[in-house]
C-alpha positions as a Python dict, from the first residue, in 0.01 Angstrom:
ca = {
    (1, 'M'): (0, 0, 0),
    (2, 'E'): (-197, -15, -331),
    (3, 'N'): (-233, 356, -303),
    (4, 'I'): (128, 409, -279),
    (5, 'Q'): (200, 188, -566),
    (6, 'E'): (-52, 372, -747),
    (7, 'L'): (117, 702, -641),
    (8, 'K'): (453, 598, -767),
    (9, 'N'): (297, 446, -1089),
    (10, 'T'): (140, 828, -1152),
    (11, 'L'): (480, 981, -1064),
    (12, 'S'): (681, 751, -1294),
    (13, 'Y'): (463, 825, -1570),
    (14, 'I'): (440, 1222, -1475),
    (15, 'H'): (820, 1188, -1457),
    (16, 'S'): (836, 1038, -1834),
    (17, 'E'): (603, 1298, -1980),
    (18, 'I'): (811, 1600, -1812),
    (19, 'N'): (1130, 1447, -1962),
    (20, 'R'): (970, 1423, -2296),
    (21, 'I'): (836, 1809, -2266),
    (22, 'E'): (1211, 1891, -2173),
    (23, 'T'): (1353, 1739, -2486),
    (24, 'M'): (1094, 1912, -2714),
    (25, 'A'): (1156, 2253, -2527),
    (26, 'G'): (1518, 2192, -2580),
    (27, 'T'): (1498, 2062, -2947),
    (28, 'L'): (1238, 2372, -3025),
    (29, 'S'): (1510, 2634, -2849),
    (30, 'T'): (1782, 2495, -3057),
    (31, 'I'): (1595, 2552, -3369),
    (32, 'E'): (1490, 2904, -3270),
    (33, 'R'): (1815, 3004, -3204),
    (34, 'E'): (1952, 2880, -3527),
    (35, 'H'): (1657, 3053, -3704),
    (36, 'Y'): (1757, 3389, -3548),
    (37, 'K'): (2120, 3354, -3661),
    (38, 'K'): (2018, 3291, -3990),
    (39, 'L'): (1751, 3568, -4014),
    (40, 'T'): (1986, 3840, -3859),
    (41, 'N'): (2204, 3790, -4165),
    (42, 'F'): (2001, 3966, -4398),
    (43, 'D'): (1950, 4334, -4397),
    (44, 'H'): (1599, 4333, -4415),
    (45, 'T'): (1375, 4497, -4110),
    (46, 'E'): (1094, 4219, -4146),
    (47, 'L'): (1330, 3949, -4106),
    (48, 'V'): (1525, 4134, -3805),
    (49, 'D'): (1164, 4138, -3636),
    (50, 'I'): (1076, 3794, -3721),
    (51, 'A'): (1477, 3683, -3589),
    (52, 'V'): (1369, 3866, -3252),
    (53, 'E'): (1065, 3687, -3219),
    (54, 'E'): (1256, 3362, -3261),
    (55, 'Q'): (1529, 3434, -3017),
    (56, 'N'): (1244, 3540, -2756),
    (57, 'A'): (1078, 3198, -2852),
    (58, 'A'): (1406, 3029, -2788),
    (59, 'R'): (1428, 3199, -2438),
    (60, 'Q'): (1085, 3097, -2355),
    (61, 'L'): (1167, 2741, -2454),
    (62, 'G'): (1518, 2730, -2272),
    (63, 'T'): (1292, 2827, -1938),
    (64, 'M'): (1039, 2552, -2007),
    (65, 'K'): (1322, 2321, -2033),
    (66, 'H'): (1488, 2424, -1670),
    (67, 'M'): (1140, 2428, -1555),
    (68, 'C'): (1095, 2067, -1659),
    (69, 'L'): (1435, 1962, -1505),
    (70, 'A'): (1351, 2100, -1193),
    (71, 'I'): (1011, 1940, -1178),
    (72, 'A'): (1152, 1605, -1281),
    (73, 'Q'): (1403, 1646, -963),
    (74, 'K'): (1134, 1706, -746),
    (75, 'I'): (943, 1408, -860),
    (76, 'D'): (1254, 1194, -818),
    (77, 'G'): (1256, 1323, -469),
    (78, 'I'): (919, 1225, -407),
    (79, 'N'): (981, 882, -511),
    (80, 'S'): (1285, 854, -298),
    (81, 'A'): (1101, 951, -14),
    (82, 'I'): (839, 707, -73),
    (83, 'D'): (1110, 418, -83),
    (84, 'R'): (1243, 521, 233),
    (85, 'G'): (896, 532, 399),
    (86, 'E'): (863, 900, 446),
    (87, 'I'): (570, 908, 258),
    (88, 'G'): (283, 688, 294),
    (89, 'G'): (327, 527, 617),
    (90, 'D'): (226, 693, 987),
    (91, 'A'): (512, 939, 953),
    (92, 'G'): (381, 1092, 636),
    (93, 'R'): (60, 1155, 780),
    (94, 'A'): (-16, 1506, 945),
    (95, 'T'): (-209, 1485, 1280),
    (96, 'E'): (-528, 1704, 1303),
    (97, 'T'): (-638, 1869, 1616),
    (98, 'H'): (-1007, 1998, 1667),
}
């Protein structure tokens, strides 16, 4: 039972950190999109190149945000399974045959 509680505590910590990463990625993605909009208003090749890099960074950060949300949902599912007794009891153990 102690191992189950330790697992739940670990999952809660991971979930919290994933949520923090998701928030940071979302914030940075928004900033990068704003930079892209501002930089493309100038008629200067180097600034437009930087704007395109900002746009690519915004897309990657947006992807990270979605990945974090998906991971957080999986962690919630694992925690729910633990609460239902599907993980940690005899039902959660695989039987080995040799």
